[in-house]
TORTORPA-818842 format. One record per residue (C-alpha): residue in three letters; x, y, z. Coordinates in steps of 0.001 Angstrom, whole numbers, plus 500000, padded with zeros to 6 digits. Layout:
N
ALAXYZ;...
***
This chain:
826
MET500250500052499614;ARG501100503560499413;LEU500765506618501486;SER499096508296499033;GLU496015505510499053;LEU495577506530502429;GLN492722507945503664;THR491739511318505814;GLY491932510312508814;ASP493724506933508824;LYS496913505961510801;ALA499617503252509478;PHE503028502347509269;ILE506128503546506980;VAL507461500377505455;LYS509755501575502935;VAL510979504860500939;ASN511623504780497477;GLY512927506898495016;SER516235508791495090;GLY518576512001495292;ALA517063515039497275;PHE513638513862497785;ARG514323510429499519;LYS517223512030501845;ARG515145514861502416;ILE511991513036503342;LEU514209510569505387;GLU515321513383507833;MET511977514352508372;GLY511130510990510103;PHE509930508952507682;VAL511500505938508916;ARG510980502771509001;GLY508210501216511419;GLN507339505473512334;GLU503263505868512673;VAL502274508384509955;ARG498479509340509616;SER496532511491506875;ILE495064514997507930;LEU493692516247505158;ASN493966517137501562;ALA494610521090499806;PRO491809522511497905;LEU492964521567494675;LYS493762518192496204;ASP496999518256496104;PRO499233518113497999;ILE497872516093501311;LYS498856516995505383;TYR500067514328507191;GLY501288514220510488;ILE504445512378511937;MET506466512394514932;GLU503956514963516504;TYR504614517380513681;GLU502693518057510027;VAL504295518116506884;SER502857518318503258;LEU503565516065500500;ARG502251515834496977;ARG500806512621495858;SER503365512353493403;GLU505850512177496613;ALA503498510085498667;VAL503164507497496437;LEU506784506199496593;ILE506398505573500406;GLU505183502091501118;ILE503044502027504166;SER501375499157506272;LYS498199499751508155;LEU499485496725510501;LYS502865497516512324;GLU503521493602512370;ASP504340493680508843;VAL507308496209508805;VAL510049494317508303;TYR513256495234510696;ALA516682494661509193;VAL519415492267510885;ASP522247493770512806;ASN523993490721514721;ASP527325489227515060;LYS526136486026513104;THR526395488289509907;ASP529765489537509913;GLY532347487768508032;PRO536088487591509061;GLU536696490059506096;ASN535315492659508368;GLU536282491947511109;VAL537781495039513052;GLU539857496168516145;GLU537665498371518512;THR539398501503518162;ASP538381505110519387;PHE539048507109516171;ARG537575510116517473;ASP539591513330517215;PRO541999514388520242;PRO540268517073522525;LEU542077520696522070;SER545334521682523247;ASP546611523208526018;GLU547240526370523938;SER543640526306522547;ASP542431526312525960;LEU545279528970527088;LYS544446531161524375;LYS540618530958525631;GLU541649531621529259;ASN542904535170528040;ASN539980536115525915;ASN536581537309527185;VAL535008537039523966;ILE533113533862522869;ARG531451533259519426;VAL528291531043519307;ALA526575529596516653;LEU522591529426516760;VAL521618525867515222;GLY518779524625514833;ASN515243523444512631;PRO512802525661510702;ASN510643526978513251;ALA512536525986516290;GLY512835529874517014;LYS516044530279516980;THR515788534051516015;SER513523534730518825;ILE516428533655521045;PHE518887535625519068;ASN516600539139519370;LEU515576538614522938;ALA519346537745523507;SER521388540647521625;GLY518660542897521487;ALA518608542795517647;HIS515623543313515270;GLU515780540229512856;HIS511849539228511504;VAL510764536111512925;GLY508334534275510777;ASN506877531100511724;TYR507206529165508521;SER510521527550506265;GLY513107529814505242;VAL512785533578507217;THR516391533485507905;VAL518085532477504425;ASP521715534032505703;SER523659534461508825;LYS522517536884511302;GLU525513538722513984;GLY524436540240517230;THR526298541186520543;LEU525514541242524314;ARG527275541808527323;HIS526847538908530132;ASN528973538183533246;GLY531806539993532505;TYR532018538003528378;LYS531375539483525206;PHE529247537222523269;ILE528872537550519167;LEU525625535137518441;THR525262534280514549;ASP521682533518513777;LEU522496530729511316;PRO519950529387508735;GLY517202526979509739;THR518184523797508349;TYR516756519855509109;SER520277518480509024;LEU523581518695507917;SER523947517070504595;ALA524067517985501354;TYR520720518911500485;SER520346522302500537;PRO522117525436500517;GLU520828526274504291;GLU522863522787505319;LEU525689523292502892;TYR526105526839504406;VAL525579525995508134;ARG528064522807508010;SER530794525262506296;TYR530154527832508886;ILE530851525632511854;PHE533913524350509931;GLU535502527184508580;GLU534301529936511237;LYS534998527819514253;PRO533015529368516710;ASP533432528806519914;VAL530260527477521053;ILE526934526042519372;VAL523692526205520372;ASN521249523907519061;VAL517881525135519451;VAL515244522363519451;SER511651522756519755;ALA509942521433522538;SER506921520730520440;ALA508624518238518339;LEU511371516706519974;GLU512004513612518020;ARG512030515072514964;ASN514467517933516235;LEU516859515789518070;TYR517354514239514778;LEU520199517521513621;THR520921517420517313;THR522724513590516576;GLU524444515141513588;LEU525892517898515768;ILE527126515479518285;GLU529192513760516058;LEU531167517080514986;GLU532343516991518429;LYS532105520655519130;PRO531096522431522568;MET527684522640522501;VAL524633523352524749;VAL520731522511523730;ALA518080525549524245;LEU515102523565524608;ASN512864525779523012;MET509120526710523398;TYR509331524989526616;ASP505960526524527602;GLU503664524441524442;LEU505400521494525830;GLU504176521824529472;LYS500927522632528233;SER500471519304526760;GLY500727517756530304;ARG503795515726529290;LEU506586515379532050;PHE510191515585530078;LYS513017514309532210;HIS515708516702530166;GLN518180516465532627;THR518571512614532345;LEU518602513162528544;SER521434515897528982;GLU523329513052531002;MET522681510697528025;LEU524637513485525463;ASN526838514622527901;VAL525649518069526717;PRO523924520621528483;ILE520187521197527775;VAL517928524446529029;PRO514464524949528738;THR514244528394526967;VAL510857530264525964;GLY512294532560523242;LYS509610534797522615;LYS509153535549526655;GLY512463535106527780;PHE512276532707529708;GLY515672530818530224;ILE517818533028528200;PRO520248533991531504;GLU520352529942532217;LEU521300529113528531;LEU524283532150528362;GLU525547530619532202;ASN525687526942530724;VAL527483529162527383;ILE530033529967529845;SER530349526798531741;ILE531121524657528349;TYR533372527629527023;GLU535564527348530108;SER535972523829530260;GLY536581523522527209;ASN533874520382526845;ASN533575519660523257;SER531540516132524455;HIS534458513667522873;ASN533363511232525342;VAL529996510685523888;LYS529111508952520403;VAL525694507992518362;PRO525286504238518409;TYR524989502858514959;GLY525341499109515659;ARG527696496731514723;VAL527444496597511012;LEU527580499992510798;GLU529976500394513478;LYS532244498507512258;SER532379500250508618;ILE532701503441510380;GLY535827501862511634;PHE537885500635508490;MET536783503980507135;CYS538361505779509840;ARG541687503589510232;ASP542122504280506205;LEU541644508226506712;LEU543558508164509881;SER546520505769508230;ASN546751507669505188;GLY547126510902506430;PHE543124512943505891;SER543981514182508993;THR543881518086507220;LEU540324518070506125;GLY538903520069509360;MET536524517856509977;PRO537025514758512518;LYS537528511481511403;ARG534587509841512328;TYR532357512364510986;VAL534231512079507576;GLY533843508251507414;ILE529912508209508576;LYS529268511099505751;LEU531609509179503251;LEU529165506110503760;GLU526058508124503621;GLY527555509576499882;ASP527758512912500685;LYS529116514458497495;GLU530745517606499250;VAL532925515434501526;GLU533622512821498526;ASN534776515768496566;ALA537216517205499058;ILE538514513296499712;ARG538985513228495767;GLU541539515833495558;HIS543740514051498116;ASP546429511774496436;LYS545072508570498002;GLY541528509607497138;LYS540568507034495050;GLU541861504060497337;LEU539780505612500201;LEU536791505891497674;ALA537344502317496693;ARG536975501395500342;ARG534288502833501295;ASN532251501120498032;LYS533491497901499349;GLU531746498904502946;ARG528777500626501483;GLU528071497323499368;TYR528798495018503050;ILE526370496931504589;GLU523338496777501812;ARG524008493283501820;LEU523711492449505106;LEU520860495482506195;LYS519148495345503301;GLU518877498624502681;ASP520888501247501773;PRO523321502816503760;GLU521814506843503798;SER518436505018505020;ALA521001502499507659;PHE522064505870509134;THR519084507634509186;ASN517130505056510969;ALA519634504068513759;ARG519744507797514512;TYR515964508085515302;GLY516359504233517125;PHE519020506157519130;ILE516644509415519444;ALA513459506980520202;GLY514823504975522725;ALA516282508022524704;LEU512490509723524719;LYS510866506614525720;GLU513325506713529033;THR512523510409529660;LEU509477511965527807;SER505923510725528912;GLU502728510991526858;LYS500363513151526429;THR497480513996528314;LYS496383517436527210;PHE495513517448523342;GLU495000521034521567;ASP493605521200518020;LYS493568524374517971;THR495295524186514528;THR493517521084513010;VAL490033522979513620;LEU491682526413511877;ASP493141524365509324;ALA490050522786508447;VAL488471525958507852;LEU491255527790506455;THR492461525350504197;ASN489024523835503447;LYS488691522799499469;TYR485642525010499288;LEU486584528204501208;GLY490208528297501063;LEU491272529603497740;PRO488459532257499066;LEU489927533032502478;PHE492815533358500866;PHE491998536189498462;VAL489166537986500740;PHE492477537995503360;LEU494761539870500195;TRP491634542287499492;ILE491126543065503241;MET494758543650503363;PHE494862545963500474;GLU491653548205501544;ALA492975548362505098;THR496083549735503592;PHE494001551962501339;ARG491234553469503492;LEU493024552983507267;GLY496094554910505542;ALA494334557742504217;TYR493915559496507507;PRO497635559907508498;MET498736560209504811;GLU496767563742505338;TRP498015564669508388;ILE501510563952507225;GLU500367565576504073;TRP499303568830505764;ILE502572569002507554;VAL504731569360504256;ALA502471571746503043;GLN503001574235505792;ALA506538573389506062;GLY506881574064502088;ASN504545577337503008;LEU506523578546505675;ILE509911578551503851;ARG508000580349501237;VAL506901582901503070;ASN509886583625505115;MET513295583251502534;THR514159585680500214;GLU514359584136496863;GLY517023582463495077;PRO518237579154494336;LEU518518577718497987;LYS515171578693499125;ASP513861576721495479;LEU516108573987496565;LEU514056573316499985;VAL510954573806498663;ASP511143571981495110;GLY513630569923495552;VAL513861568439499303;ILE510281569452500361;GLY508575568855496975;GLY510657565602496178;VAL510458563803499802;GLY507583565081501073;GLY506036563667498015;VAL507162560383498932;ILE506854560369503266;VAL503304560818503096;PHE502985557344502240;LEU504841556121505405;PRO501474554876506739;ASN500644552753503729;ILE503990550964504042;VAL503504549955507858;ILE500077548336507466;LEU501110546452504306;TYR504029545407506536;ALA501630544848510168;PHE499420542295507812;ILE502528540581505874;ALA504377540404509429;PHE500923538667510814;MET500571536493508160;GLU504639535035508605;ASP503863535208512237;SER500736533226512232;GLY501828530453510291;TYR499755531239507753;MET501840531824504946;ALA503235528336505009;ARG499175527005504263;ALA498938529868501532;ALA502069527691500021;PHE499969524524500880;ILE496765525790499478;MET498518527085495825;ASP501176524395495101;LYS498924522678492738;LEU498691525780490510;MET502186526445491063;HIS503085523086489923;ASN500701523260487004;ILE503266526543485862;GLY506117524764486328;LEU507160525532489684;HIS507240524668493748;GLY504533525347496317;LYS507519526988498107;SER507857529358495155;PHE504648531115496705;ILE506967532430499832;PRO509402534549497893;LEU506166535448495719;ILE504158536580498799;MET507239538531500627;GLY507744540359497239;PHE504622542124498229;GLY507090543517501060;CYS510446544079499310;ASN511846542207496173;VAL514993541903497889;PRO514645539397500370;ALA511907537636498178;VAL515058537034495608;MET517321536055498548;SER514529533630499966;THR514083531738496874;ARG517703530163498220;THR515638527875500264;ILE514256526413496355;GLU516002523191496155;SER515560522866492538;ARG517713525242490467;SER515292525766487868;SER512638526235489861;ARG514867528388491901;MET516057530469488940;ILE512300530900487238;THR510873532269490891;MET513920534833491417;LEU513069536169487689;ILE509660536774488501;VAL509712537931491881;PRO509770541702490516;PHE506521541286488919;MET505068541147492594;SER504026544886493457;CYS506572545770496750;SER505872548458498747;ALA508268550197496735;ARG505339550795494469;LEU502771551000496615;PRO503216554823497103;VAL502623555501493157;TYR499870553728493061;ILE498038555320496276;LEU498710558520494383;PHE497447558048490978;VAL494832555496492497;SER493437558090495319;ALA493294560439492888;PHE491719559542489892;PHE490100556242490985;PRO488817557961494950;ARG485488555221494511;ASN486801552137493939;GLY490403552459495015;SER491018548733496864;PHE489775546975493735;VAL491936548925491245;MET494892547952493768;LEU493936544184493398;GLY493621544272490080;LEU497039545838489693;TYR498503543242491999;SER496376540388490069;VAL497931541954486864;GLY501384541298488246;VAL501066537560489550;LEU499273537217486288;VAL502674538420484380;ALA504224536294486572;ILE502537533211485977;LEU503153533837482490;THR506510534533482473;ALA507141531405484379;ILE505315528990481727;LEU507921530837479434;LEU510636530847481527;ARG509919526880481516;LYS509412525865477959;ARG512131528325476782;PHE515060528337479256;PHE514322525753481624;THR513713522048481623;LYS511053520524483461;GLU512572519378486734;ASP510200518300488981;THR510410519619492685;PRO509555517392495443;PHE506837519495498059;VAL508752518636501117;MET507081521421503488;GLU506877521381507221;LEU503249523251508339;PRO503818524920511601;PRO501103525145514177;TYR499214528096514382;ARG500670530433516550;MET499335534010517956;PRO502159536749517100;THR503115538765519715;PHE502344542283519616;LYS506033543051519839;SER506789540827517109;VAL504715542813514686;VAL505530546009516327;ILE509421545134515568;HIS508545544171512466;MET506696547445511403;TRP509266549379512343;GLU512096547938511155;ARG510484548481507727;ALA509257552139508514;LYS513082552746509294;GLN514385551550506326;TYR511753553767504242;LEU512515556280506389;LEU515995555743505497;LYS515770555643501811;MET514221559231502729;GLY517437560911503981;GLY519468558754501110;PRO518937558079497940;ILE515298560039497724;LEU517227563016498875;VAL520017562798496725;ALA517648562053493715;SER515535564591494638;ILE518555567269494707;ILE519662566217491367;ILE516346566078489770;TRP516028569611490817;PHE519266570765489783;LEU518864569302486452;GLY515758570772486518;TYR516546574289487684;PHE519844574630484967;PRO520429576418482639;GLN518955579943483682;ASP518456581809480670;VAL518347585387481998;GLN517174586796478887;ARG514083584639478950;GLU513265585060482450;ALA513944589010481940;GLN510896589069479233;PHE508351587328481597;ASP509203589589483897;ARG508641592598481070;GLN505246590869480652;LEU504285590698484454;ALA505544594415484618;GLN503084595463481612;LEU500276593459483166;ASP500225595720486566;SER500279598976484044;LEU497044597670482795;VAL493425598942484043;LEU492106594934484606;PRO489271593585486692;GLN491251591832489744;THR489945588050488873;GLU491048588818485179;LYS494111590020486341;GLU494924587237488599;ILE494056585037485789;ARG496593586448483454;VAL499191586097486048;ILE498840582662487014;GLU499274582168483230;ILE502232584075482376;GLU503930581798485477;HIS502865578779484225;ALA504296579795480730;LYS507286581246482545;ASN507581577676483986;THR506846575561481074;GLU509287577503478940;HIS512534577301481749;GLN511787572854482234;VAL511772572620478394;ASN515105574171478279;SER516386572819480960;TYR518985570023481523;ILE516357567584482539;GLY513689568582479884;LYS516143567929477061;ILE516734564282478520;GLY512942563616478691;HIS512296565068475084;PHE515251562983474090;MET513357559996475037;GLU509971561207474233;PRO509788559922470918;LEU510175556368472457;MET507342556891475193;ARG504970558803473501;PRO503061555893471432;LEU502304555218475609;GLY500480558527475816;PHE503423559555477896;ASP505073562962478236;TRP508554564352478279;LYS507838564961482453;ILE506150561238482567;SER509325559434480584;VAL511554561062483085;SER510014560208486115;LEU509901556718485220;LEU513879557076484413;SER514589558174487516;GLY512453554992489136;MET514952552738487950;ALA517346553676491485;ALA513925552856493176;LYS509971553216492519;GLU509382556046495162;ILE512019558063493211;VAL509102558589490708;ILE507063560362493119;SER509616563144494514;THR510659563576490930;MET506680564123490105;GLY507080566621492885;VAL509718568264491476;LEU508567568270487720;TYR504841569339488329;THR505216572589490460;GLY502566574029491433;ASP501175577415492528;SER504621579512493346;GLU502582580927496475;ASP500968577977497636;GLN502245574277498473;GLN499439572103496841;SER499459568552497002;LEU500945566548494496;GLN497664565238493870;THR496128568389492951;ARG499155569272490343;LEU498409566283488616;LEU494913566468488288;GLN495276569974486965;GLU498238569370484763;LYS497225569973481034;HIS498601569659477669;PRO498868573329475766;ASP495978572130473936;GLY494077572547477161;THR493488568340477282;PRO494388566518480473;VAL497790565015480487;PHE496718562184482833;SER493861560880481178;PRO492172557377482409;LEU494005555889479801;VAL497509557261480344;VAL496983556779483915;ILE496197553073483494;GLY499275552443481053;PHE501258553996483605;LEU500703552186486526;LEU500615548905484628;PHE504411550412483533;ILE505309551218487227;LEU503699547195488080;ILE506338545898485397;TYR509131547687484406;PHE512989547426485658;PRO513144546076488842;CYS514928548491491496;ILE518864548437490959;ALA519257546635494598;THR516824543756492970;ILE519251543606490129;VAL521965543389492439;ALA520221540520494027;ILE519137538629491343;LYS523136538977490150;GLU524447537396493418;GLU521734534908494115;SER521470533090490189;HIS525746533971489936;SER525523535614486830;TRP524981539453485452;ARG523283537709481963;TRP520426536437484205;ALA519996540223485799;LEU520403541815482591;PHE517692540054481095;SER515772540503483901;VAL515769544670483360;VAL515723543947479197;TYR512469541268479219;SER510541543552481859;THR510898546931480676;GLY510379545554477015;LEU507374544085478350;ALA506208546858480281;TRP506526549004477139;PHE504248546704475105;ILE501524546273477507;ALA501166550457477802;PHE501439550658474586;LEU498429548252474091;VAL496483549904476609;TYR496660553243475250;GLN496298552443471489;THR493792549640471861;GLY491907552177474221;ARG492000555364471797;PHE490427552914469492;PHE487176552123471264;ILE487139555595473076;
***
């Protein structure tokens, strides 16, 4: 019987995991080992993937992956491999020798005694709470998300405790130290290359059996280590009794109960780190027992490593021997470069055949089963059964991932997010807009005429002030995104959308970077490294820029509130939907034209729902607001000054004098006051227009205008779009400089745009132009930071330049289609 055939609500036992490569390795590490109980919980709204429960946590698998797992309804049908002395042949006898590396030298210990700096690496599974501990301990404000892949790179923070300076490094979440994913390779490389003084293994107390698998691998590294038993409150709520001190003695590793989000246990954790650091204890006297067959093969590998001089790898010999037997490609490549690498690999192959012949399973499965067997035995002695069962996650999933309600509720939630961003943000936006206007008018009235006054009013306040008014909208948007991430709903969004993503050749995990892209494209591109398949990863990072990031939001709100005030939320939702549609079509094109089909296993943990803490959401909102404000004082201010300079110079004295004479002549005429005021406004407008046309920026705009005129864009719109290549917010600051209002009043930018006319009196921003402009902003040229992120993640400028050319060309074509087709019908 196959796992895919298991009916919802039924239970069974794992018999065998078929398949090969990355999927099989990951599925074994996540607990799908022989004899383990698994239950089918529910199907996604589109019938695929399926949520399963195993080892007290939940994971989603596609049917195409679940069919590779053999199960039985009866535990008696599970056949266990034989591992005893009778099966060992004389050729495999090996002398019992301790091949573990010696402890730290006295010189190293002396160095420690003279150093009050402790470098600590936080290592643990996704969702174990590493970043919560990191934030509380160091005071850093990294975002804590309740789904896999939030920490996509290491973060560093510092603190002082009991005379020591701690340098904490928050490493990416990983299920093991194999060569399956970039996170695993990064964590392993960091430990061996950076050599932290102490490893803090953060373990989720609510899923001990699965989390302790990584602990067994860390023990093999023979590094000083402390285990942080995090989310200990959840374990206590379940009514369980955990003798963590007994387990600590078994592993010879300190275990400290903690609750990261509340700070419980953090001081004790730091005290244990200091104790381990000062003692130099690296758990050399403990090793994970693998049984006689595997231990004999490990012994042979260690003996050959020792006799052939492989001590320069920088890894413990026992660890290298195990990884070679498991078929770890990174370790294999390191051995292959050695003079006697071929002989050692030949020996390895012989031992792998020996293991398969005796245990009737491949070495990877044998080692994984042995580790989980060791963990199960240890927990049987130390962990009691649950007495209280909370079904909050089950009840919520029954609604939020329901086959009829799941998708509609997801889109309703997105609509609420946009509606709140648009409506609630309007009030503080008006207050900030009033403050900006008053500041501009204050300078206009009290400063003497001159370039400095014009720079402050039109350059600084007109440019930066036009952007800063949208800060409340940015904060509200990020509050919703933070809630989705922290609560665990983001992982459900990937679960719900996997079938659709799979149909366009992507992975359900691709949906997480795409959702993150609504906040900022840069971390979204970086988070694609959690996708194991290179082709899916490449396609995802190339379509992320079509997700409307928060930098585009001020442009949308400016034009939507000015030109579509009654249907703002629907227009916003339409823009975001168009971005998603363009991303889907682009993904299909890229899959067919540039990347071969590569099915990626959808193996993703579904964490339990947790109520986000108010502090966590506020910190996330503040961090984003701070980044936005820093942009105001950095690139946007610089860009505004540059745009103002290009628009202010060169000065034509003769032309200015000619307009001044017209104004003087008007003063001498006897006209009604109203008519005279109208004539003054007309002359001032003509003066400003003539100056802008002949300025440096006017010349640049008119050079671009023939290319942009078929889209209905004048030279000012063209220049604004050009400036937006650096950062989309600069589009508004540029417009704030170019579309100047009444010289005696700091009018809002919305008012100035609504009043802008062509020489023939027609409005510059007709509905077709506005729609085309918004679509152009949505699609064209990712910002410079996103381009750099694509280059870094793809390791190629070619794909970064492809993103620039493709997106800009597509934006021009769609805007052209909208304007020209619209003119035909309207």
